[in-house]
VEXLOTOR-181182 format. One record per atom (N, C-alpha, C, CB): residue number from 1; residue in one letter; x, y, z. Coordinates in pm, 1 decimal, always signed. Each point is the difference from the previous one (the first is absolute). Glycine has a CB too. Layout:
ATOM,pos,code,x,y,z
ATOM,NUM,A,X,Y,Z
...
END
This chain:
ATOM,pos,code,x,y,z
ATOM,1,X,-7744.5,+5397.9,-1193.4
ATOM,1,X,-28.0,-125.6,+39.6
ATOM,1,X,+129.0,-40.8,+97.8
ATOM,1,X,-152.5,-54.2,-229.3
ATOM,2,X,+113.5,-41.5,+298.3
ATOM,2,X,+103.1,-43.0,+92.6
ATOM,2,X,-6.8,-144.9,+3.4
ATOM,2,X,-8.1,+204.7,+136.1
ATOM,3,X,+139.5,-310.1,-127.6
ATOM,3,X,-35.9,-101.7,+25.1
ATOM,3,X,+141.0,-60.6,+85.6
ATOM,3,X,-195.8,-2.9,-213.9
ATOM,4,X,+153.9,-121.8,+247.8
ATOM,4,X,+118.2,-30.9,+44.2
ATOM,4,X,+75.0,-159.7,-18.0
ATOM,4,X,-92.9,+196.7,+149.4
ATOM,5,X,+190.2,-240.8,-120.8
ATOM,5,X,+36.2,-125.8,-55.1
ATOM,5,X,+151.1,-67.2,+104.2
ATOM,5,X,-114.4,+102.5,-288.5
ATOM,6,X,+103.2,-229.3,+326.2
ATOM,6,X,+128.7,-37.5,+86.2
ATOM,6,X,+142.3,-25.6,-89.7
ATOM,6,X,-178.5,-120.6,+175.4
ATOM,7,X,+247.9,+159.7,-67.8
ATOM,7,X,+140.4,-41.0,-87.4
ATOM,7,X,+54.0,-147.7,+75.3
ATOM,7,X,+89.7,+293.5,-57.6
ATOM,8,X,-45.8,-377.5,-26.5
ATOM,8,X,+15.5,-101.7,+31.8
ATOM,8,X,+147.8,-44.9,+36.7
ATOM,8,X,-205.4,-12.6,-122.0
ATOM,9,X,+254.0,-99.2,+166.0
ATOM,9,X,+112.3,-4.3,+61.6
ATOM,9,X,+96.0,-0.9,-113.3
ATOM,9,X,-87.2,-109.6,+207.7
ATOM,10,X,+78.7,+64.8,-316.2
ATOM,10,X,+44.5,+16.2,-124.7
ATOM,10,X,+30.4,+136.2,-75.8
ATOM,10,X,-113.3,-198.2,+13.6
ATOM,11,X,+21.6,+315.0,+57.2
ATOM,11,X,+6.6,+144.0,-19.8
ATOM,11,X,-68.7,+2.2,-125.4
ATOM,11,X,+214.5,+65.6,+124.4
ATOM,12,X,-333.8,-165.7,-149.7
ATOM,12,X,-115.0,+32.3,-113.3
ATOM,12,X,-122.2,+59.3,+54.1
ATOM,12,X,+73.5,-190.0,-131.0
ATOM,13,X,-136.2,+215.2,+67.2
ATOM,13,X,-135.5,+68.0,+44.7
ATOM,13,X,-70.1,-38.1,-145.0
ATOM,13,X,+78.6,+230.0,+191.0
ATOM,14,X,-231.5,-237.2,-153.5
ATOM,14,X,-126.7,-1.1,-125.9
ATOM,14,X,-25.3,+138.3,-0.1
ATOM,14,X,-134.4,-232.4,+30.8
ATOM,15,X,+141.9,+268.5,-164.5
ATOM,15,X,-49.2,+124.0,-21.7
ATOM,15,X,-151.2,-24.6,-20.3
ATOM,15,X,+222.8,+95.1,-97.5
ATOM,16,X,-342.1,-30.3,+224.5
ATOM,16,X,-150.6,+1.2,-31.6
ATOM,16,X,-65.4,+38.9,-144.8
ATOM,16,X,+9.1,+55.6,+238.7
ATOM,17,X,-75.7,-153.5,-266.0
ATOM,17,X,-87.4,-7.4,-131.3
ATOM,17,X,-51.2,+163.8,-19.8
ATOM,17,X,-97.0,-285.6,+41.5
ATOM,18,X,+20.7,+335.9,+46.3
ATOM,18,X,-26.6,+135.8,+0.2
ATOM,18,X,+100.9,+102.0,-52.8
ATOM,18,X,-128.6,-71.9,+176.9
ATOM,19,X,+261.4,+35.6,-148.0
ATOM,19,X,+78.6,+99.9,-17.9
ATOM,19,X,+87.4,-11.5,-152.0
ATOM,19,X,-0.4,+13.9,+280.2
ATOM,20,X,+19.3,-144.2,-320.9
ATOM,20,X,+25.4,-21.6,-160.0
ATOM,20,X,-97.0,+39.5,-74.1
ATOM,20,X,+117.6,-174.5,+29.7
ATOM,21,X,-255.6,+144.4,+16.7
ATOM,21,X,-122.4,+51.5,-109.2
ATOM,21,X,-19.1,+139.6,-6.4
ATOM,21,X,-126.9,-193.4,+41.7
ATOM,22,X,+158.8,+269.4,+72.1
ATOM,22,X,+11.5,+157.9,+6.3
ATOM,22,X,+112.8,+69.0,-79.3
ATOM,22,X,-91.9,-26.0,+225.0
ATOM,23,X,+232.9,-78.3,-248.6
ATOM,23,X,+80.6,+53.6,-74.5
ATOM,23,X,+32.1,-33.4,-137.3
ATOM,23,X,+53.8,+31.4,+194.9
ATOM,24,X,-160.9,-144.7,-213.4
ATOM,24,X,+0.1,-47.7,-160.8
ATOM,24,X,+99.0,-86.5,-5.6
ATOM,24,X,-73.0,+199.0,-110.2
ATOM,25,X,+123.5,-250.2,+192.2
ATOM,25,X,+132.9,-59.1,+21.6
ATOM,25,X,-32.2,-172.6,-53.6
ATOM,25,X,+84.9,+194.9,+239.5
ATOM,26,X,+28.3,-249.6,-335.6
ATOM,26,X,-29.8,-151.2,-48.3
ATOM,26,X,+113.6,-73.8,+29.0
ATOM,26,X,-145.6,+54.7,-185.0
ATOM,27,X,+169.3,-184.3,+222.1
ATOM,27,X,+113.4,-95.0,+49.9
ATOM,27,X,+96.2,+27.3,-75.7
ATOM,27,X,-117.8,-174.1,+73.8
ATOM,28,X,+214.7,+219.1,-19.5
ATOM,28,X,+165.4,+36.7,-49.4
ATOM,28,X,+10.7,+91.7,+28.5
ATOM,28,X,+45.1,-90.0,-158.2
ATOM,29,X,-123.3,+193.4,+165.1
ATOM,29,X,+3.3,+180.6,+31.6
ATOM,29,X,+129.1,-6.1,+131.9
ATOM,29,X,-337.0,+90.8,-49.1
ATOM,30,X,+364.7,+34.1,+47.5
ATOM,30,X,+62.0,-19.5,+112.0
ATOM,30,X,-52.2,+141.9,+90.6
ATOM,30,X,+218.6,-162.9,-121.3
ATOM,31,X,-162.0,+158.6,+251.9
ATOM,31,X,-4.7,+141.9,+109.6
ATOM,31,X,+104.6,+36.7,-0.1
ATOM,31,X,-140.3,-42.7,+149.8
ATOM,32,X,+137.4,+189.9,-121.0
ATOM,32,X,+104.9,+74.0,+23.0
ATOM,32,X,-24.3,+58.5,+146.5
ATOM,32,X,+41.7,+44.7,-258.9
ATOM,33,X,+56.8,-91.9,+358.5
ATOM,33,X,-2.3,+58.8,+134.1
ATOM,33,X,+75.4,+109.7,+0.8
ATOM,33,X,-32.1,-194.6,+102.3
ATOM,34,X,-7.4,+301.0,-65.8
ATOM,34,X,+46.8,+122.7,+57.8
ATOM,34,X,-10.6,-4.3,+143.2
ATOM,34,X,-60.8,+118.9,-194.2
ATOM,35,X,+177.1,-76.3,+263.3
ATOM,35,X,+16.1,-35.3,+125.3
ATOM,35,X,-12.6,+138.2,+57.4
ATOM,35,X,+141.3,-218.5,-27.6
ATOM,36,X,-192.2,+267.5,+125.4
ATOM,36,X,-4.9,+119.0,+62.6
ATOM,36,X,+27.3,-7.3,+149.8
ATOM,36,X,-151.4,+64.6,-176.4
ATOM,37,X,+166.5,+46.1,+241.6
ATOM,37,X,+32.2,+0.1,+161.1
ATOM,37,X,-47.3,-117.1,+77.4
ATOM,37,X,-18.7,+239.4,-5.9
ATOM,38,X,-149.1,-279.2,-33.3
ATOM,38,X,-3.4,-102.1,+84.0
ATOM,38,X,-147.0,-38.6,-31.3
ATOM,38,X,+187.0,+74.2,+182.7
ATOM,39,X,-164.0,-75.9,-299.8
ATOM,39,X,-132.7,-61.8,-106.1
ATOM,39,X,+66.2,-56.0,-153.7
ATOM,39,X,-198.1,+210.9,+109.2
ATOM,40,X,+131.4,-282.9,-179.7
ATOM,40,X,+30.1,-28.6,-139.4
ATOM,40,X,-96.5,+62.3,-61.4
ATOM,40,X,+104.9,-201.4,+20.6
ATOM,41,X,-99.9,+220.7,-160.9
ATOM,41,X,-76.1,+34.3,-109.6
ATOM,41,X,+23.4,-132.0,-75.9
ATOM,41,X,+20.1,+271.4,+0.9
ATOM,42,X,-134.6,-301.0,-49.0
ATOM,42,X,+2.4,-136.9,-83.1
ATOM,42,X,-46.1,+39.4,-121.9
ATOM,42,X,-43.8,-162.4,+177.0
ATOM,43,X,+91.6,+154.3,-323.3
ATOM,43,X,-23.7,+49.7,-103.8
ATOM,43,X,-1.2,-122.1,-105.2
ATOM,43,X,+92.5,+230.0,+85.9
ATOM,44,X,-187.3,-233.6,-165.7
ATOM,44,X,-18.5,-90.4,-123.6
ATOM,44,X,+102.5,+33.0,-80.7
ATOM,44,X,-234.7,-19.6,+3.7
ATOM,45,X,+306.0,-82.6,-60.7
ATOM,45,X,+69.8,-0.2,-120.4
ATOM,45,X,-23.3,-72.3,-97.2
ATOM,45,X,+126.1,+55.4,+110.7
ATOM,46,X,-197.9,-15.2,-161.7
ATOM,46,X,-121.5,-120.3,-122.5
ATOM,46,X,+63.4,+37.2,-147.1
ATOM,46,X,-296.4,+23.8,+138.9
ATOM,47,X,+417.6,+13.3,-141.6
ATOM,47,X,+77.6,+11.7,-131.3
ATOM,47,X,-14.6,+145.5,-97.2
ATOM,47,X,-38.1,-272.6,+8.5
ATOM,48,X,-61.7,+345.3,+18.6
ATOM,48,X,-33.8,+122.1,-24.7
ATOM,48,X,+108.8,+110.5,+20.0
ATOM,48,X,-216.9,-89.2,+54.3
ATOM,49,X,+245.0,+169.5,-137.0
ATOM,49,X,+88.2,+97.1,+50.3
ATOM,49,X,-17.6,+88.6,+81.1
ATOM,49,X,+57.3,-34.4,-151.9
ATOM,50,X,-161.3,+91.0,+164.9
ATOM,50,X,-49.0,+72.8,+101.8
ATOM,50,X,-6.6,-44.3,+142.4
ATOM,50,X,-104.3,+72.7,-177.1
ATOM,51,X,+81.6,-210.8,+181.7
ATOM,51,X,-4.9,-79.5,+151.1
ATOM,51,X,+155.8,-13.9,+43.5
ATOM,51,X,-234.8,-162.3,-53.7
ATOM,52,X,+346.7,+169.2,-71.3
ATOM,52,X,+123.8,-28.8,+61.9
ATOM,52,X,+61.6,+160.9,+34.8
ATOM,52,X,+39.2,-261.2,-145.0
ATOM,53,X,-84.9,+335.7,+105.7
ATOM,53,X,+67.6,+154.4,-3.2
ATOM,53,X,-42.1,+22.5,+175.2
ATOM,53,X,-54.9,+121.2,-318.6
ATOM,54,X,+170.7,-102.1,+369.3
ATOM,54,X,-0.4,+61.8,+165.3
ATOM,54,X,+104.3,+100.7,+18.1
ATOM,54,X,-70.4,-220.6,+103.7
ATOM,55,X,+44.1,+310.8,-12.8
ATOM,55,X,+114.5,+103.0,+71.2
ATOM,55,X,+65.6,-110.4,+29.8
ATOM,55,X,-99.6,+221.2,+107.6
ATOM,56,X,+256.0,-111.8,-133.7
ATOM,56,X,+84.2,-88.2,+70.1
ATOM,56,X,+20.8,+63.9,+173.3
ATOM,56,X,+131.0,-72.1,-269.2
ATOM,57,X,-44.8,-0.8,+331.6
ATOM,57,X,+3.3,+35.1,+153.7
ATOM,57,X,+59.4,+132.6,-3.5
ATOM,57,X,+29.9,-237.6,+102.3
ATOM,58,X,-87.5,+317.3,+11.4
ATOM,58,X,+62.8,+127.1,-14.7
ATOM,58,X,+170.1,+3.2,+58.6
ATOM,58,X,-270.0,+103.2,+26.2
ATOM,59,X,+350.5,-44.1,-86.7
ATOM,59,X,+119.5,+23.0,+15.7
ATOM,59,X,+15.2,+23.1,+150.8
ATOM,59,X,+26.2,+81.2,-237.4
ATOM,60,X,+111.1,-126.6,+292.2
ATOM,60,X,+4.9,+51.2,+145.0
ATOM,60,X,+77.7,+124.9,+19.7
ATOM,60,X,-17.3,-228.5,+71.7
ATOM,61,X,-23.8,+289.8,+46.0
ATOM,61,X,+41.3,+137.4,-3.3
ATOM,61,X,+145.3,+28.3,-12.6
ATOM,61,X,-190.7,+34.1,+127.1
ATOM,62,X,+237.6,+77.4,-175.7
ATOM,62,X,+186.8,-4.9,-18.1
ATOM,62,X,+54.6,-12.3,+129.8
ATOM,62,X,+27.0,+163.2,-198.4
ATOM,63,X,+65.4,-219.8,+210.6
ATOM,63,X,+90.5,-34.7,+89.6
ATOM,63,X,+89.2,+149.4,+39.2
ATOM,63,X,+0.0,-275.7,-106.1
ATOM,64,X,+0.5,+323.4,+231.0
ATOM,64,X,+105.2,+125.4,+28.6
ATOM,64,X,+86.6,-48.3,+34.1
ATOM,64,X,-106.7,+152.2,+56.6
ATOM,65,X,+212.8,-85.3,-131.0
ATOM,65,X,+156.5,-14.9,+63.1
ATOM,65,X,+11.4,-1.0,+97.1
ATOM,65,X,+79.4,+77.5,-113.7
ATOM,66,X,+59.8,-115.8,+199.7
ATOM,66,X,+17.3,-13.8,+115.3
ATOM,66,X,+54.8,+117.7,+38.5
ATOM,66,X,+7.5,-222.0,-10.0
ATOM,67,X,-13.8,+328.5,+129.5
ATOM,67,X,+37.5,+71.7,+52.9
ATOM,67,X,+159.6,+16.1,+14.0
ATOM,67,X,-225.4,-30.2,+71.5
ATOM,68,X,+310.3,+125.5,-56.7
ATOM,68,X,+146.5,-17.2,+27.2
ATOM,68,X,+10.7,-48.7,+164.7
ATOM,68,X,+75.5,+204.2,-197.7
ATOM,69,X,-197.4,-174.1,+264.4
ATOM,69,X,+36.8,-72.9,+156.2
ATOM,69,X,-34.9,-155.7,-3.0
ATOM,69,X,-68.3,+229.5,+141.5
ATOM,70,X,-67.7,-241.2,-210.1
ATOM,70,X,+15.9,-191.3,-27.6
ATOM,70,X,+108.3,-22.7,-43.1
ATOM,70,X,-202.2,-60.2,-68.0
ATOM,71,X,+247.8,+67.4,-36.8
ATOM,71,X,+159.4,-11.7,-49.2
ATOM,71,X,+86.4,-16.6,+73.6
ATOM,71,X,-32.7,+112.2,-131.8
ATOM,72,X,+61.0,-7.1,+211.1
ATOM,72,X,+90.9,-11.6,+93.7
ATOM,72,X,-32.4,-87.1,+109.7
ATOM,72,X,+61.3,+203.4,-67.4
ATOM,73,X,-179.3,-238.5,+109.2
ATOM,73,X,-20.5,-95.8,+136.5
ATOM,73,X,+7.5,-142.5,-92.9
ATOM,73,X,-188.3,+170.3,+199.5
ATOM,74,X,+164.2,-154.4,-293.3
ATOM,74,X,+2.1,-166.1,-70.3
ATOM,74,X,+144.7,-31.4,-29.2
ATOM,74,X,-237.1,+12.9,-134.4
ATOM,75,X,+314.7,+46.0,+89.9
ATOM,75,X,+155.6,-15.2,+35.5
ATOM,75,X,+81.8,-25.9,+100.4
ATOM,75,X,-34.2,+105.3,-118.3
ATOM,76,X,-32.5,-21.1,+259.9
ATOM,76,X,+81.4,-8.1,+153.7
ATOM,76,X,-75.9,-163.5,+15.6
ATOM,76,X,+17.5,+322.7,+144.3
ATOM,77,X,-160.0,-346.4,-180.7
ATOM,77,X,-12.8,-113.2,+49.3
ATOM,77,X,+69.1,-124.2,-65.6
ATOM,77,X,-192.7,+112.1,+74.1
ATOM,78,X,+221.2,-114.4,-198.4
ATOM,78,X,+103.8,-87.3,-56.9
ATOM,78,X,+147.2,+23.3,+45.0
ATOM,78,X,-152.7,-9.4,-190.6
ATOM,79,X,+221.6,+133.2,+239.5
ATOM,79,X,+110.2,-21.0,+56.0
ATOM,79,X,-18.1,-97.0,+129.1
ATOM,79,X,+74.6,+226.2,-102.5
ATOM,80,X,-168.8,-165.1,+188.4
ATOM,80,X,+13.7,-53.8,+113.0
ATOM,80,X,-12.9,-155.0,+5.4
ATOM,80,X,-72.8,+217.1,+72.3
ATOM,81,X,-16.7,-276.0,-179.7
ATOM,81,X,-2.9,-135.8,-8.4
ATOM,81,X,+125.4,-55.1,-33.6
ATOM,81,X,-218.7,+14.5,-53.0
ATOM,82,X,+251.9,+67.5,-43.8
ATOM,82,X,+144.5,-64.3,-30.8
ATOM,82,X,+89.3,-5.7,+82.6
ATOM,82,X,-23.4,+57.9,-173.2
ATOM,83,X,+50.3,+49.9,+231.7
ATOM,83,X,+100.2,+11.2,+100.7
ATOM,83,X,-8.0,-106.5,+139.3
ATOM,83,X,-2.4,+256.6,-95.6
ATOM,84,X,-98.2,-286.1,+120.9
ATOM,84,X,-62.6,-94.4,+76.0
ATOM,84,X,+25.9,-146.8,-39.3
ATOM,84,X,-162.0,+175.5,+36.1
ATOM,85,X,+132.1,-194.5,-131.2
ATOM,85,X,+44.0,-144.0,-76.9
ATOM,85,X,+172.3,+4.4,-36.8
ATOM,85,X,-273.4,-20.8,-132.6
ATOM,86,X,+340.4,+122.2,+122.8
ATOM,86,X,+124.8,+13.3,-14.7
ATOM,86,X,+33.8,-25.0,+145.6
ATOM,86,X,+9.5,+154.9,-211.9
ATOM,87,X,-31.3,-103.7,+335.1
ATOM,87,X,+50.9,-51.8,+130.5
ATOM,87,X,-23.4,-153.3,+33.1
ATOM,87,X,-41.7,+234.4,+75.8
ATOM,88,X,-80.7,-263.9,-101.8
ATOM,88,X,-34.9,-98.0,-12.2
ATOM,88,X,+79.0,-138.8,-33.9
ATOM,88,X,-150.9,+170.8,-28.1
ATOM,89,X,+211.3,-139.6,-78.6
ATOM,89,X,+42.0,-82.4,-92.3
ATOM,89,X,+151.4,+32.1,+103.1
ATOM,89,X,-177.1,+10.5,-291.8
ATOM,90,X,+266.6,+96.1,+322.2
ATOM,90,X,+118.4,+5.2,+41.1
ATOM,90,X,-27.0,-98.0,+133.1
ATOM,90,X,+81.4,+252.1,-115.1
ATOM,91,X,-185.1,-224.8,+216.9
ATOM,91,X,+3.1,-41.9,+129.0
ATOM,91,X,-9.1,-165.7,-29.5
ATOM,91,X,-115.8,+237.8,+123.9
ATOM,92,X,+29.4,-291.8,-214.4
ATOM,92,X,-7.1,-148.2,-28.4
ATOM,92,X,+114.0,-62.1,-11.9
ATOM,92,X,-179.7,+30.8,-98.7
ATOM,93,X,+314.2,+53.7,-24.0
ATOM,93,X,+58.8,-51.2,-6.2
ATOM,93,X,+153.6,-19.7,+105.9
ATOM,93,X,-170.9,+43.0,-205.8
ATOM,94,X,+168.0,+55.9,+259.9
ATOM,94,X,+78.4,+32.6,+153.0
ATOM,94,X,-33.7,-134.7,+74.2
ATOM,94,X,-37.7,+289.9,+27.8
ATOM,95,X,-110.8,-295.0,+5.5
ATOM,95,X,-33.5,-134.0,+64.4
ATOM,95,X,+27.0,-129.3,-54.8
ATOM,95,X,-152.0,+123.7,+74.8
ATOM,96,X,+153.7,-138.1,-172.6
ATOM,96,X,+86.7,-125.0,-112.7
ATOM,96,X,+133.7,-11.2,+45.7
ATOM,96,X,-116.0,+57.2,-226.2
ATOM,97,X,+177.8,+31.7,+224.4
ATOM,97,X,+148.9,+48.6,-3.3
ATOM,97,X,+43.4,-68.1,+156.9
ATOM,97,X,-25.4,+269.5,-172.1
ATOM,98,X,-66.5,-213.1,+273.9
ATOM,98,X,+19.8,-11.8,+123.8
ATOM,98,X,-13.4,-173.1,+35.8
ATOM,98,X,-90.5,+273.9,+36.1
ATOM,99,X,-5.3,-321.8,-72.7
ATOM,99,X,-40.0,-101.8,-10.5
ATOM,99,X,+141.6,-101.6,-48.5
ATOM,99,X,-263.5,+118.7,-39.0
ATOM,100,X,+271.4,-119.5,-85.7
ATOM,100,X,+102.3,-62.4,-55.2
ATOM,100,X,+159.0,-13.7,+70.5
ATOM,100,X,-156.8,+79.0,-189.6
ATOM,101,X,+141.9,+54.5,+233.1
ATOM,101,X,+149.7,+27.9,+99.7
ATOM,101,X,-9.6,-81.6,+113.6
ATOM,101,X,+34.0,+246.2,-48.7
ATOM,102,X,-149.2,-237.4,+104.0
ATOM,102,X,-48.4,-80.5,+130.7
ATOM,102,X,+17.1,-160.1,+17.0
ATOM,102,X,-167.7,+183.1,-5.2
ATOM,103,X,+154.8,-234.7,-124.6
ATOM,103,X,+23.3,-145.3,-38.5
ATOM,103,X,+125.5,-29.2,-11.0
ATOM,103,X,-182.8,-10.8,-107.3
ATOM,104,X,+257.4,+82.7,+67.9
ATOM,104,X,+164.0,-36.1,-10.1
ATOM,104,X,+55.4,-17.7,+111.7
ATOM,104,X,+32.1,+116.8,-172.5
END
């Protein structure tokens, strides 16, 4: 069965009667939204245990530790950024001193 409904400006929708009838739903029953890549699976949660049990999301793949080369590159980038910051601060301090001396 396929059915459609519109989303309102308040993010609300009316579930078609054919859907609630097919699922045996009553007022106050809940839906479970299972989000997939580009679609949604809508499940009835009528309070029955069998309806509430669903598979947990798959675990993300294990992350590989960084290689020694990646570690060395990251350290090098950090040191270069730190060195640039220190040089910039040193030059700014010298400029301030020069301006202060020029005002005297």
